[in-house]
C-alpha positions in Angstrom: -195.9 226.2 189.3 -192.1 225.5 189.1 -190.3 224.1 191.2 -187.8 227.0 191.3 -184.5 224.8 190.2 -186.2 223.3 186.9 -183.8 225.4 184.4 -180.6 226.6 186.6 -178.4 224.0 183.6 -179.5 225.9 180.7 -177.9 228.5 181.7 -174.8 226.2 181.9 -174.8 224.0 179.3 -176.0 227.0 176.8 -172.7 228.8 178.2 -170.5 225.9 177.0 -171.8 225.2 174.2 -171.5 228.8 172.6 -167.8 228.6 175.0 -166.7 225.8 172.4 -168.1 227.4 169.3 -166.3 231.0 170.3 -163.2 229.8 171.2 -163.4 227.3 167.4 -163.5 231.0 165.9 -160.6 233.0 168.0 -158.6 230.2 167.1 -159.4 230.5 163.7 -159.3 234.2 163.6 -155.6 234.0 165.2 -154.1 231.7 163.2 -154.8 233.7 159.0 -153.6 236.7 160.9 -150.3 235.0 162.3 -150.0 233.5 158.8 -150.2 237.6 157.3 -149.0 239.3 159.5 -145.6 236.5 159.1 -146.8 236.4 154.9 -146.5 240.4 155.3 -142.6 240.1 157.1 -141.9 237.6 154.4 -142.8 240.6 151.9 -140.7 243.2 153.5 -137.4 241.6 153.9 -137.3 239.9 149.4 -138.3 243.8 148.7 -135.3 244.6 150.9 -133.2 241.9 149.1 -134.5 242.4 146.4 -133.2 247.0 146.5 -129.8 246.1 148.0 -129.1 243.3 145.3 -130.1 246.1 142.6 -127.6 248.4 143.9 -124.3 246.3 144.6 -122.6 247.0 141.5 -122.0 244.2 138.5 -120.0 242.0 138.6 -118.3 242.2 141.8 -117.9 239.4 143.9 -121.5 237.7 142.2 -120.4 235.2 144.8 -120.1 237.4 147.9 -122.6 240.3 146.8 -126.1 237.0 146.3 -125.0 235.7 150.3 -124.9 239.2 151.4 -128.6 239.9 149.6 -129.0 236.0 150.6 -128.8 237.3 154.2 -130.3 240.3 153.8 -133.9 238.3 153.4 -133.1 236.0 156.1 -131.5 238.1 159.2 -132.2 241.5 158.5 -128.3 242.3 158.1 -126.2 241.3 154.9 -123.7 240.5 157.3 -125.1 238.9 160.8 -123.9 237.6 163.6 -124.2 234.5 164.9 -127.2 234.2 167.3 -129.2 236.4 164.0 -132.6 234.9 164.6 -134.4 234.9 160.4 -137.3 237.5 159.9 -139.2 234.0 159.8 -139.1 230.8 162.1 -137.9 227.9 160.0 -136.1 230.7 156.9 -133.2 229.7 155.1 -130.3 231.0 152.9 -131.0 227.9 151.3 -135.0 229.4 150.7 -133.6 233.0 149.2 -133.2 232.8 145.5 -131.6 235.9 143.6 -131.7 236.5 139.6 -130.1 239.7 138.8 -130.0 240.0 135.0 -129.1 243.0 133.1 -130.9 245.5 133.8 -133.3 244.5 137.1 -132.6 242.8 140.0 -134.8 240.2 141.3 -135.3 237.8 144.7 -138.5 235.1 145.4 -138.5 232.6 148.1 -138.5 228.7 146.9 -139.7 226.1 148.9 -140.6 227.6 152.3 -143.7 226.5 154.5 -144.6 229.0 156.4 -145.8 227.3 160.0 -149.1 227.6 160.9 -150.4 227.4 163.4 -152.8 224.4 162.7 -151.5 223.8 159.0 -148.3 224.5 156.6 -148.6 226.6 153.6 -146.2 225.9 151.4 -144.9 229.2 149.4 -143.0 228.5 146.5 -141.5 230.9 143.7 -143.9 234.2 146.7 -143.3 236.7 147.7 -141.6 238.1 144.7 -139.9 241.4 143.8 -137.8 243.2 141.4 -135.8 246.2 141.4 -134.3 247.9 138.6 -130.8 248.6 138.7 -130.1 251.9 139.5 -127.9 254.2 137.6 -125.3 254.2 140.6 -124.3 250.5 140.2 -121.5 249.5 138.0 -122.5 247.5 135.2 
């Protein structure tokens, strides 16, 4: 017959081993989820900026219009207040590129690093959204 406490510590050792594995899996799932959430926020911001740019009249104060589009992408508002926070941490108006052609407006991000928890993702040229110029815009 075995003594009573011959297997007493085995459950604790198995739990400790599985806890390490489960912690790594949960951290990885959180990392991937946070990265997708932030990238989805960037896609929506770039889409809103391209749509806003396609509605602007052509030739009217291009520098001011471009700055308003950049502010809309970064802060969600064409004229943000001084305490406005960016859509994604680390995003600045210098990262937003606007290309206005006669029939379309394209907005994309250049030189932005998505700072996830365990890694940094270089986003260059993505996301890119192009909207055609609407009929209401003056050409």
